[in-house]
N, C-alpha and C positions, 0 to 999 in steps of 0.2 A: 750696544744696545741703547742706551736709554738715549744718545745724543740721536741715532738711527729716528726713535720713537719721534723726539721732538720735533727733526728735520720733517717728518713726515705731517705732524701737526700742523707746524710754521705754513706747509706747502696747501696743505688742504685747505688753512684760512684764507690763504692768496688765493688761492682760486676762487673759494665760493664769494671774497669780496670783488673780485674783478667779471663774473660773471652776469649773463645779463640777462635779465627774464623781460620772454621775447614780446609779452605785450604791453608790459611798459616802455621797451623800446618803440613799440607801434607809437605810444601815445604820443612818444617825444615827436614821431616823424608826421603823423597824419595832424595837421592844422590845419584842415581848411574846416572854414567857419569859427575859428576863435572868435568871431565880435559876437558871436552866442553865449560863450562860455561864462559862466558866472563866478562869483568869486572863491569858491572853493576849486572849481575847474582849472584855473588862473594860478590859484596858489601851489597846485598840485603841479603842472607845470615848471615853477618857478624853483621848487622844493625836486625837483627832476635834475633840474641842472645845476643844483649844488645850494641854492638860496633859501632851502626850508625854515630857516629860522626865523623867518618874514612871514611865518604861513598868516599867524595869528592876526597881523597887521594889516595883510591885506583883507582877509577874511572882516574884520572888526570895519575895516573903514568902505567895506564891499567894492571892491575896486575890480572888475567885470573886465572881461574880454573887450567892451566894446569904447571902458575910460579907460586901458590901460594905454594906448596907443596917445593919449592928450597926455600924460603926467610929464609934468619937467623934472630940472633938480630939484627945484627949489619943492614941487610938489613931493617928490620922494621922501626930501627932507622932513617935510613939516608932519606926515606920516610916520615916522619914528626911524628912517631909513640914516643914521649920521656918519656911516661910514664911507668915504667918498670913493671907494673903489668899488662898494656893493652897488651907489649909485648908476655906478659908470656901466656895470655890468646888466644892472635891470634896465637899461634903455637901449645898449647893446643885444640883451635878449630881444626885447619888443619888435626893435629892428628885424633882428633874425625872424622873428615870427611873422611878421607883416610879410616880408621877403620870403619864407615860405609857403606861405598861405598864396600867394600870388602866381606862386610858381606851379602850386597844387592845382589851381583853379585853372591855369592857362594851358593844363596838361590833360586834364580831366573829359574824357571821351564823354561825348555823346549820344552816340551813334555809330554804328559800324554798319555797313552795308554791302553789298555786290554790283558789277554791273548786269543788268538784263540781259543775255544775249540774244535770246531768242523766243517768238512768240506762243511756241509751243512743242510739244514733242514731234509731232511731224518735222519741223522743219531744224530739231535737234538731230533728229536722225540723219536728215537729207546732208546736212554740212559738217557732221564729222562722223558718218558711215558709221552710224547706231553706237558712238563712243569711241570707234575703233584711232580718230583721229580728233581728240577731244579740243577744245580751244577754252583758254584760261582768262576769265572774266575780271575786268580790274576790280579793285576793292576800294572802295570808300569809307574814312575815317573823321569824322567832325568831334573836334577838340570846342574848348570854347573860345578860343584864338585862331585855327587855323580847320581848313577841309584840306584832307589829305589824298593825293588818288594813285593808288599804287597800278602800272601796268609793268605786269612779268609777261617772258618772251622766252621760256622753259627749254630746256632742251628735251626731246622728247625720242624713245624708240615705239613706233606705234602708241598706244594708249600708257604705257610707261615712263612717269617723269624720271629723267636721270636728274642727280644730286651735283652734276657739275656743269658747267658750258650756259648756265643761263644768267640772262638778263634782264634789267628791270629798267623802270623809271619812275620816280616818284614828284609828283605836282604838287606844289605846298602852295596855296593860296592863303594869304592872307585877309582874314575876315575884314577887319579893319578897311579896306583898300576896295570892298565889293559893293557896289552901286547899285544892283538890280539883279532880282530874282527873277526866273518868266519860267512856265509851263507849258509843254505844246505837249496835247496826247497824240499818239499816233494809232490807228488802230488796226489790227491784224489784218492779212490779205481776204478776203472775200472769201476765198474757197477753205482754207484753214481756220478762218469761225465758224462757217457754216459744216464743217465736216467732220475739223478736229475739236470743236469747242476753243480755239486760240484765245489766250488773252493777247492785251496792246500792251504797248509800253508808252511810258512817259519822258518826254524829254525833261530835264531843268536846266534853264539855260543861266549861267553864272556870270555878269557881267563886274569887270575888276578891273585894275588898273593897266592889269596885266593880260587882257582880254576877255575872251568869252570862253568858257568852260563848259562842257556838259556831261550831265551826270543822267545815264540810262536805268531808271527803275521799272519794277512791273507797274502795270496799269492802278491805279487805284491806291496807289504810295505815293505818287508827285505832291500832292498837298503837303501830307503830311511830313515829309523829307524838309519841304521847301517853307513852311514856319518853323521848323526846327533853324534849317540854318538861319533863316530871317531872324531868328533869335537870339542866334549867337552872334549874328554880326551886330547888333545892338549891343548885345552883352559886349563884343571886343571892343567897340568903340569909345564903349565906357570904361574899359579897362586901358585904352590905348590916352585915352584924357586924364584919368588920376597919374 
């Protein structure tokens, strides 16, 4: 009985030591903006990676997230990291930190949208038989480095979308290759505008090395979306140069 109890205690201790606190795990994964970390936050990050014994050294010397990438092997030695292996680990962790931050920055979603198919309810009713034969709009996703346009052609039985036999295409536009972004306003047909108060559409024309791509958004949103795209084009080109 005593041996069984000892085994239970040992097993419980192992489970407790290997369990991971979700908040702590998230803090090691979310590293975007590490350049703004103060010395305490950077020391916390290194402590989570098994280098907690140097916490006081980093806080004393005020090594922040902005300064950390500039540290050389000689700098680490000067501030008190005497063990060669630990200095190598610090430099490796800093490189990993920069790499993770770049990956998170690239994949961060800036804007989600979808294709504006119809001018108004009247056109929607005519085109889809009041929803019996629906049409699926393309979806748009803007990240820091790419604009992703997904076009889906699902199989349907009337208005019911089947879970199989669907095909889709994905157009990934590299924002670093975008050369121009223009807007074209398209007013609704006169009858729909007068009788049904239909709204217009706006085509956002994106020129790149791959050709021209058009996003269709509701009238009034074209300038906002095009500004977002142009901002990310500039950001993507900066990332590319770095």
